[in-house]
N, CA and C atoms as an extended XYZ file, in Angstrom:
204
Properties=species:S:1:pos:R:3:atomname:S:1:resname:S:1:resid:I:1 pbc="F F F"
N         6.804       -7.441       11.520 N   UNK     1
C         6.493       -6.462       10.483 CA  UNK     1
C         5.656       -7.098        9.380 C   UNK     1
N         6.021       -8.319        8.959 N   UNK     2
C         5.289       -8.969        7.871 CA  UNK     2
C         3.816       -9.164        8.236 C   UNK     2
N         3.551       -9.614        9.448 N   UNK     3
C         2.163       -9.821        9.866 CA  UNK     3
C         1.403       -8.499        9.905 C   UNK     3
N         2.080       -7.449       10.343 N   UNK     4
C         1.446       -6.127       10.385 CA  UNK     4
C         1.084       -5.659        8.985 C   UNK     4
N         2.006       -5.826        8.047 N   UNK     5
C         1.758       -5.406        6.660 CA  UNK     5
C         0.647       -6.249        6.041 C   UNK     5
N         0.678       -7.559        6.298 N   UNK     6
C        -0.382       -8.430        5.771 CA  UNK     6
C        -1.751       -7.998        6.281 C   UNK     6
N        -1.827       -7.705        7.566 N   UNK     7
C        -3.115       -7.276        8.127 CA  UNK     7
C        -3.526       -5.920        7.571 C   UNK     7
N        -2.571       -5.029        7.405 N   UNK     8
C        -2.868       -3.708        6.846 CA  UNK     8
C        -3.516       -3.843        5.469 C   UNK     8
N        -2.904       -4.639        4.592 N   UNK     9
C        -3.460       -4.815        3.248 CA  UNK     9
C        -4.811       -5.524        3.300 C   UNK     9
N        -4.960       -6.487        4.191 N   UNK    10
C        -6.229       -7.201        4.321 CA  UNK    10
C        -7.338       -6.237        4.740 C   UNK    10
N        -7.057       -5.393        5.728 N   UNK    11
C        -8.066       -4.432        6.182 CA  UNK    11
C        -8.389       -3.424        5.092 C   UNK    11
N        -7.380       -2.968        4.377 N   UNK    12
C        -7.627       -1.999        3.307 CA  UNK    12
C        -8.442       -2.622        2.188 C   UNK    12
N        -8.202       -3.905        1.902 N   UNK    13
C        -8.985       -4.593        0.873 CA  UNK    13
C       -10.456       -4.700        1.265 C   UNK    13
N       -10.722       -4.955        2.532 N   UNK    14
C       -12.107       -5.128        2.963 CA  UNK    14
C       -12.860       -3.806        3.035 C   UNK    14
N       -12.153       -2.696        3.134 N   UNK    15
C       -12.806       -1.388        3.221 CA  UNK    15
C       -13.259       -0.897        1.848 C   UNK    15
N       -12.731       -1.468        0.782 N   UNK    16
C       -13.130       -1.075       -0.567 CA  UNK    16
C       -12.783        0.373       -0.872 C   UNK    16
N       -13.720        1.064       -1.465 N   UNK    17
C       -13.467        2.444       -1.886 CA  UNK    17
C       -13.365        3.412       -0.702 C   UNK    17
N       -13.735        2.965        0.470 N   UNK    18
C       -13.708        3.818        1.654 CA  UNK    18
C       -12.369        3.747        2.391 C   UNK    18
N       -11.407        3.013        1.847 N   UNK    19
C       -10.175        2.792        2.593 CA  UNK    19
C        -9.385        4.072        2.851 C   UNK    19
N        -9.479        5.053        1.976 N   UNK    20
C        -8.746        6.305        2.201 CA  UNK    20
C        -9.236        7.033        3.453 C   UNK    20
N       -10.515        6.951        3.698 N   UNK    21
C       -11.075        7.593        4.890 CA  UNK    21
C       -10.598        6.910        6.168 C   UNK    21
N       -10.292        5.636        6.080 N   UNK    22
C        -9.905        4.858        7.251 CA  UNK    22
C        -8.410        4.555        7.307 C   UNK    22
N        -7.652        5.067        6.357 N   UNK    23
C        -6.242        4.690        6.231 CA  UNK    23
C        -5.435        4.993        7.495 C   UNK    23
N        -5.539        6.219        7.997 N   UNK    24
C        -4.753        6.595        9.168 CA  UNK    24
C        -5.137        5.769       10.392 C   UNK    24
N        -6.429        5.550       10.581 N   UNK    25
C        -6.876        4.742       11.720 CA  UNK    25
C        -6.404        3.298       11.573 C   UNK    25
N        -6.459        2.774       10.373 N   UNK    26
C        -6.010        1.405       10.138 CA  UNK    26
C        -4.524        1.279       10.432 C   UNK    26
N        -3.723        2.240        9.973 N   UNK    27
C        -2.283        2.238       10.265 CA  UNK    27
C        -2.066        2.264       11.779 C   UNK    27
N        -2.785        3.119       12.456 N   UNK    28
C        -2.641        3.255       13.906 CA  UNK    28
C        -3.016        1.963       14.629 C   UNK    28
N        -4.140        1.363       14.244 N   UNK    29
C        -4.589        0.112       14.873 CA  UNK    29
C        -3.592       -1.015       14.670 C   UNK    29
N        -3.130       -1.171       13.441 N   UNK    30
C        -2.169       -2.250       13.131 CA  UNK    30
C        -0.848       -1.984       13.841 C   UNK    30
N        -0.436       -0.746       13.893 N   UNK    31
C         0.801       -0.375       14.568 CA  UNK    31
C         0.772       -0.793       16.040 C   UNK    31
N        -0.323       -0.484       16.694 N   UNK    32
C        -0.457       -0.839       18.112 CA  UNK    32
C        -0.528       -2.349       18.316 C   UNK    32
N        -1.297       -3.018       17.476 N   UNK    33
C        -1.487       -4.465       17.645 CA  UNK    33
C        -0.177       -5.235       17.494 C   UNK    33
N         0.647       -4.848       16.507 N   UNK    34
C         1.877       -5.586       16.224 CA  UNK    34
C         3.125       -4.892       16.752 C   UNK    34
N         2.920       -3.766       17.433 N   UNK    35
C         4.037       -3.002       18.007 CA  UNK    35
C         5.089       -2.647       16.962 C   UNK    35
N         4.584       -2.169       15.853 N   UNK    36
C         5.427       -1.688       14.756 CA  UNK    36
C         5.198       -0.183       14.672 C   UNK    36
N         6.249        0.604       14.660 N   UNK    37
C         6.067        2.059       14.585 CA  UNK    37
C         5.239        2.478       13.359 C   UNK    37
N         4.344        3.422       13.575 N   UNK    38
C         3.512        3.906       12.467 CA  UNK    38
C         4.362        4.375       11.298 C   UNK    38
N         5.425        5.083       11.579 N   UNK    39
C         6.298        5.591       10.515 CA  UNK    39
C         6.824        4.458        9.645 C   UNK    39
N         7.163        3.339       10.270 N   UNK    40
C         7.673        2.201        9.516 CA  UNK    40
C         6.594        1.652        8.573 C   UNK    40
N         5.361        1.606        9.027 N   UNK    41
C         4.267        1.147        8.163 CA  UNK    41
C         3.993        2.146        7.039 C   UNK    41
N         4.002        3.442        7.375 N   UNK    42
C         3.820        4.456        6.333 CA  UNK    42
C         4.932        4.369        5.289 C   UNK    42
N         6.163        4.205        5.745 N   UNK    43
C         7.295        4.099        4.819 CA  UNK    43
C         7.152        2.876        3.921 C   UNK    43
N         6.764        1.744        4.509 N   UNK    44
C         6.581        0.524        3.725 CA  UNK    44
C         5.499        0.747        2.668 C   UNK    44
N         4.369        1.311        3.092 N   UNK    45
C         3.264        1.528        2.170 CA  UNK    45
C         3.652        2.492        1.056 C   UNK    45
N         4.374        3.540        1.404 N   UNK    46
C         4.831        4.509        0.400 CA  UNK    46
C         5.756        3.837       -0.615 C   UNK    46
N         6.688        3.023       -0.139 N   UNK    47
C         7.587        2.310       -1.047 CA  UNK    47
C         6.819        1.345       -1.941 C   UNK    47
N         5.823        0.684       -1.379 N   UNK    48
C         5.004       -0.244       -2.158 CA  UNK    48
C         4.268        0.502       -3.272 C   UNK    48
N         3.627        1.602       -2.924 N   UNK    49
C         2.883        2.379       -3.916 CA  UNK    49
C         3.823        2.900       -5.004 C   UNK    49
N         4.981        3.398       -4.606 N   UNK    50
C         5.947        3.896       -5.588 CA  UNK    50
C         6.415        2.794       -6.525 C   UNK    50
N         6.647        1.605       -5.993 N   UNK    51
C         7.100        0.500       -6.852 CA  UNK    51
C         6.010        0.101       -7.835 C   UNK    51
N         4.744        0.130       -7.392 N   UNK    52
C         3.639       -0.201       -8.289 CA  UNK    52
C         3.495        0.847       -9.378 C   UNK    52
N         3.724        2.095       -9.032 N   UNK    53
C         3.652        3.179      -10.013 CA  UNK    53
C         4.707        2.994      -11.092 C   UNK    53
N         5.915        2.629      -10.689 N   UNK    54
C         6.998        2.401      -11.656 CA  UNK    54
C         6.643        1.247      -12.579 C   UNK    54
N         6.100        0.187      -12.029 N   UNK    55
C         5.718       -0.972      -12.853 CA  UNK    55
C         4.684       -0.555      -13.894 C   UNK    55
N         3.655        0.196      -13.482 N   UNK    56
C         2.616        0.603      -14.424 CA  UNK    56
C         3.138        1.572      -15.470 C   UNK    56
N         4.099        2.407      -15.096 N   UNK    57
C         4.698        3.308      -16.082 CA  UNK    57
C         5.465        2.507      -17.125 C   UNK    57
N         6.163        1.464      -16.685 N   UNK    58
C         6.900        0.619      -17.632 CA  UNK    58
C         5.949       -0.123      -18.553 C   UNK    58
N         4.834       -0.603      -18.017 N   UNK    59
C         3.832       -1.282      -18.842 CA  UNK    59
C         3.267       -0.319      -19.870 C   UNK    59
N         2.951        0.882      -19.433 N   UNK    60
C         2.407        1.890      -20.339 CA  UNK    60
C         3.386        2.207      -21.471 C   UNK    60
N         4.659        2.375      -21.141 N   UNK    61
C         5.661        2.648      -22.166 CA  UNK    61
C         5.807        1.477      -23.134 C   UNK    61
N         5.731        0.275      -22.612 N   UNK    62
C         5.810       -0.906      -23.494 CA  UNK    62
C         4.629       -0.946      -24.451 C   UNK    62
N         3.451       -0.650      -23.953 N   UNK    63
C         2.276       -0.660      -24.810 CA  UNK    63
C         2.345        0.420      -25.877 C   UNK    63
N         2.823        1.583      -25.509 N   UNK    64
C         2.980        2.664      -26.477 CA  UNK    64
C         3.950        2.240      -27.577 C   UNK    64
N         5.040        1.601      -27.165 N   UNK    65
C         6.027        1.125      -28.138 CA  UNK    65
C         5.426        0.074      -29.075 C   UNK    65
N         4.623       -0.810      -28.546 N   UNK    66
C         3.994       -1.859      -29.360 CA  UNK    66
C         3.008       -1.259      -30.339 C   UNK    66
N         2.231       -0.272      -29.907 N   UNK    67
C         1.193        0.304      -30.751 CA  UNK    67
C         1.755        1.170      -31.864 C   UNK    67
N         2.982        1.585      -31.770 N   UNK    68
C         3.532        2.469      -32.809 CA  UNK    68
C         3.957        1.702      -33.982 C   UNK    68
């Protein structure tokens, strides 16, 4: 799973702003190569994005508190 996730992020990084257009294909390719279910990769990616969102919300709240 770790190698699959590492490759997924590496491929998404190299695609730049076009990664959304290739996201599903990239998930599918990595899933097949590492024999990791697509759902598991989607779930991992969703959890990662959600955790990053929470971190940025906390940073934003801290900055608002500092600026007041």
